N, C-alpha and C positions, 0 to 999 in steps of 0.2 A: 577629827574637827576638818572643816571644809575649806577648801580652795579660798572661796568667798572671804569667811572669817578671817583668815590668815592675812589674805589682801586687806582688810581693812584694819587688822590691828595693828600691819606692818604701816598700814598710810599714818594711820595715826600718830603712832611712835615717829615717823620723819615730821611729819606736820606740825607735833609738837617741840621737836627737838628743832627745827627750822624757826619755831616762832619763840624759840629761849634764844638761839642764835640771833636774834632781830632783835631783841629785847621788846618784842611785842608788839613790834611795829611794822607796819607793812610797808614795802617799798622799798626795804632795807637790805638790799644783795646778799644771802648768806653761800658761804662754799660747801660742793660735795660732800669734800674729806670731813671739815668738823661736823656737819649734817648727820651724818653714816658713823661717825664716831658715838656723838650723845644719842642715837638711836639704837645704838648695837648692833649697826647692818656692816658684813667687812665684804660682802659681793656688790661691787660698781653696776655687774648687769641686773642684780637684783633690785638696786636704788634705782637704775635707771627705768626699771617696769613700774617701781613705785612713783615717782617723780611724772611718769606720764600718766598712770590712774590721776593721781593731784590733779596736773594741769587740765587733762579733762574735766576735772569739777569745780575746775574755775577758781582753787586754792594756790595754784601759784602761776606765776607769770613770768615773762621777760627769760626765760632760761635760754641758757648756750645748747648747741648741738646735742652735747653731753650731758645736760643738765650738773655741771660742774659746778654753774652759778645760778640763781636764781633770787626772786624775791616773790615775799608771801602777797594774794589779795588783802582785802579787807574784809572778805568772806574768810580767807584763810586762816587769817589771824582769828577772829570770830571761833570759827569752828576749833580751831587746835585750842582754846581758851575754855570752851564749855564742855 
C-alpha cells in the first residue's frame, strides 16, 4: 500500500468524520478531538498532517494554528458525501 493511498484514505476518513460532526453543513465549526475519535486516529501530529492536506485541497477552512477547530467548505461537504 503506497503512502499516497494511505494519505487519501485517512483524508477521506477525517473529512467524512468532520462532515458528520458538522451535521453535513458547511461553515459549522468542528473540534479536532471529536473528529479524530470518529475517524479512528490517535496521533495529533498525523491528524494535523491530514488536515493540512485537506486545507490545501480547499475542503476545510478557518482552522486555528493546530487544526484544533475548523470548518468544512461547501466543496468539503460535497466531497465527504460522495
